[in-house]
C-alpha angles and dihedrals in degrees: 000000000000088000090074091055095047088050090051090052093049092048090052089045091053094047091049093049089053092050095048097043090048089054093047094050091052095053130043115205117181130178108243102183143028130211128199126238128183135198138172121047091004127034119209140150102055115154105250096161093108145007098040115137104171141016136201131187122213130178099280100349137061134206127211123192115213128212090247091061096256125124127229119202129199135183132026119008094179092129098031092264091135094044099101110200119241134290094046093197143100096036119152101175140021136196126185119208132188096287103345140060142221132204129188117215127213089247090062096256125127126226119204131192141164132039114023109170092120096038093264090148097043101099113191119239138283093058096194143091096042119149103173139023136195125185118207132187096287103345138058141212127205125187120222123215089244090061099257127124130230118201131186142163127054115004103172091133095035094262089144095045098102110202117241133285093052096198144086096048122146105174137024138197125188121199133175102288106354139044138220128202132180122225125216088246089063099255126126123232119200131188136173128058101260117239122319093305124043111230093174094261089137095047106095110210121237133287090051095190141101097035118151100176141020137196127188118207127184096271105359139046137211130205125190116218125215089246090061098255126125127232116202132187141165131048111015109168091125099037096259088140095047102095108206114244134287091052094193142098097036118151103176137021138193130188116210125228090239124037106310144092134198130199132189118219127215089246092061097256125128129226122199124187141167125057109014104213139129093013097294092138094047100099108193115255130282094046092202141100097034114154102174137019140197135184136185135148101002096313136091140209127205132190118210127213090248092061097259124130128209132186132199140175128043107016101177096147103022094265089140090051123234109318110263137288093050092194144097096040118154100178142007133208130184145180123126085349138013136253130194122192114211127213089246091060098256126126127229119201129200136161126052112011096195122124097021096298088146098048100100109183111250134281095050094204142086095049120148104172136028137192129181125210128189094276105358143048141218130207127183116214126213089248087064094251124126126232117202130186142164130051110004099040120111108307094000119122134123150199092014102295121127123264107258097189094232087150097051102095112209117243135284092050095195142097095039119150102174141017140197130189120208130185096290099345139075138212129202125187116213128213091248090061098256127125127232115202132187143166131043115015107175094127095034094259089145096050101098108204117242134288092051094196143091095040117152104179141014137208133181138182131167106324102342138079137203130200127191116212126216088245091062098257126126128228120199129190140165122044089004133019103179123123123176124243136282087050095192145093095039117151100173140023137198131187122212127184094279106356141054135217129204126193113218128214090248088062092254125126126232116200130189141165128047111016100174091130101032091262089143095050103096111203118241134289093050096195141087096049120148101175142021140200132181127207135173104309095337141073141211129208126186116214122215089244089059099259116138112217116200129186141166129040113022106169092127097034093261090145096045097097109202118240135292092041102164141081097005108073120119098171142354136210136183123197128167104315094332127098126198135185136181110222132195118248118206122219087230142355119272121209109239096021092129096168097044096236092135096252140071108238144147091295091058094043091056090048091050094043091053089066093047106042121084118245109199093190094062095031106035092158095059108119091237090059098053112101114249 
């Protein structure tokens, strides 16, 4: 009797296959672009093109408040400053501190998270009746609806000692070692000493009247007057207190924690002044339609009237997000910085800018492959030449170490087909199957074992190197030379900080080396993989159905792949504690595309059919399952 039900199911299955395949053959839907997302130690790639209502800049992280009351965090999460507590709902204000964060709920309560060595997250009771928040370096201020201020955290310089009477306040700003607050009569009150040296940043100039907004930086302060002019005082070695003329029509101000200031004009334009470094003065074009601003350590955030948010300046941890437009990427590489390869052959860089990491040799075009080392980068051009930049090129060194010339490509610079950047050395694979190596060689990482021929791929990390032979075997040299048996049937290789991965022709993964965090324990089933990436104590594997599998160290969430994690991945990368993926972006949404791969195919059909077909084992009381 069960045969009848099986027949019914097969008949439905056949009919659905016919319908789905007919649909697919009548319409071709191809993904045309790829965007980058990042998770783990650094968060990047969030969609901030709409729905943002507030922004806040911390030291190496940023907070964005969405119209639905949720918070999006970008940048470093080394101290949990981006780990927004659940439920991530009903927020009405945000403030990013040095290594911690604050969120104000609609019910007047404050939520704290991140670094807490100085009690930054220990909010005094009662936690109610708050209307504004401000996070400083290691202390916080919160304004009550009755006009009083609550302060907590470090108070070594008296930055939490609110002057009496503690009433009549309407705005607050917490800095590193001092605080500012605006009274309802337009005067500014300051307290705390201000860093180890007093630059006068807490000394409000006379006349102390008619102020409508305040902002406290590390060494200087800004006050906005009711007539739209700005008053600045404190440390001024880089001109951060020299407001550019005309000093009129300002509606908002922000003082950076370094040597910069930013002001928002009534016409929606932004003005930045002070120390011009790391692109902090390069306001993204068009410089119009801004409605809110934020500034911290040499970077800025701006909120547009259409609900989009942009960031510019120092982007060491992705706190400014991936530079826009986040689209058309075909590959990604990361180490101490990040590289994205565009479909037009250009390279985009974000992350730490030190040691010339941003100095891509011109023309920035014609690139087909990229690789990021700790302080340098390699790019392979379509003409088979290699471009190298960063620490190790002529005149580039840093932090007292010798220049290892990892960016000085040996001549002739031709006939390369692949590149790999290690810690301070570089590898280039030639068309004839030989490997050229250059740079630091303290562990023999540049001593390619004989015979130097028949190589098909290269990988490098730290002080070691890997080479994949055309016969499917792997050769290792440098700080480690071990490869597990059987050393055969490999089709791809990846080098992590202390372990290695090899992808086999049967789509399984072999792992060897340091296994302190289980980074070599591939989750079952070990099959169906198409790409691999190795980080610091963890590993990533891309399945043919688009799933990303992650295992090993997970202290920063580097193995917590964000949803949806299937059917849309173009490339994966693991670096340190940070994971990156290039994902496909469909031109439009297809009904039935359950795995987001921009097409309706057999995978989606099986997903749909599982909801339609009758399973007599799990539903024995279904009328169709009762024997006749």
